[in-house]
N, C-alpha and C positions, 0 to 999 in steps of 0.2 A: 232853558240855560239857567243854571244858578249862578247869582250875583256873588260879589267879593264878601259883603257885608252876610250873607246868608254862610258862606262858606267859613269864616271868621267865626261866627255865633256859633257855629255846628264844632268848629275845631276847639273851641271855649267849651262847650256843652263836654265835648270828649275828655278833654283834660283832668274833668271833674269824677267820671270812670274809671273804674279799678283797671289794672293792666288789661286781665282778660278781655274784655269789650271793648278795648280801643282798639283792638286788631281789627273786630267784627265792623267797627265804625269806619276805619281807613278802607276795609275791600268794601264795605257797603257803598264809599261815597263812588268809587269807581263807577256805578252806576247812572251817575249826572251825565258823563263823558259821551255815553251813547244814549242821546235823545233827541228826536226829531220834533222840533218845537211845531212843526206846520201840522201834528197829530192832535188834535184840541178838541175841548168842549165833550160834546154825547160820545163822539168816536174813541177818544180816548177814556172817559168812564166805563165804555162798552167792553173796549180792549180786556181793561184789568176787571172787571166782573166775569168777562168768560175765562179769565186764569183763576179767579178765585173759586170762580163755579167748578173747574175742572179741580183744582185740590181739594173741596169739599166732595166732590165726586169719587175721587180716586181714596180718598182717606177711608180707613179701616181701622177700628180701633187706636186712633189718634195717628196712623201712620200710613204713608205710601211707599209701595214698593216700586222702584223702578230700578230694572237690569240696566248694569253699566257695562255697557260693550265694550269698553276700550281695558277695562280691568278685568271683565269676564266675572263682574260679581253682581247679587243682586243687593240693592241698599233699601235699608229700611230707614225710611226718613219723617223727621217731625218738622212740622212747617213753623217756620219763623215769620217771613216777611217777605211781600212783595216790592219789586224795585218802582222805581218811579220812571225810569227813562224806557221810551218806547222807539223802535226804530221798524222800519220797511224796508224789507229783502226779498228780492224776488217774490214776490206775490202775497208774502208774509208778514204778518206784524209780528216783532219780536223784543220780547220782553223778559224780564226773570225775577226769581224768588230766590230767599235763602233757605235753605233746610238745615238741618242736622241729622249727621247721620249715627250707625248703632256704635260706632267707635268715638263719637263727640266731635267729628269733624265737619267743619263748615262746608256745605254743599252748595253751589249756586246752580239751581237750572234752570235755563233757557226753555222758555217757552213760544213754540210756532204758534200764532193765531190767522185763521184765513176766514175771511168773510165770503158770503155765500148769500148774495140778496141782501137783508136786512139781520143774518144771522152771523154772529161771531163764535169761532169754535177752536179749540188747542187741540188742534191735531198731532204732536208731536214734544215730546218733554226731552230734553237732552242736557247731560253733564256738562256745565262749561267750566267750572272750575271746583278744585277741591282746595280748602285751606288757602284760598288766594292763587293756586297754581293754575291759570288758565289753561284751556286745552282749545287747540286750534279747530273751526270748522268752516268751511265754506257752504253758503248757500247760493253763491252769483253762479250764474253758466258760468261754464269753461270754454 
């Protein structure tokens, strides 16, 4: 959980940025809302490392290609940053990262990370939002 002082400091720093970067800052701040504080230590580190490794493994010539099933288009994504927040849903650890697509849109990708023994691997990447407009998907059983 982020404390008020940290949010205030981040807000002050965002005011120092140009207008284009403020929007990115505000969108990235939403990642703090989805965080399970019980996921900590080596587990948290290893989940982040699994996502970083996935991004590295999927990157060719500086881009990741990801099919967007909702829009029916292939996205060519440039990695920006991993979010700090991690939650657990239906046997997956879920966290996200920001990318820019070929149309200079901010694409938030959720990564589903699964544990098998001592190994953590990304099993799926899902478009969560485009330019801050969220898409709804549910992992919970119906």
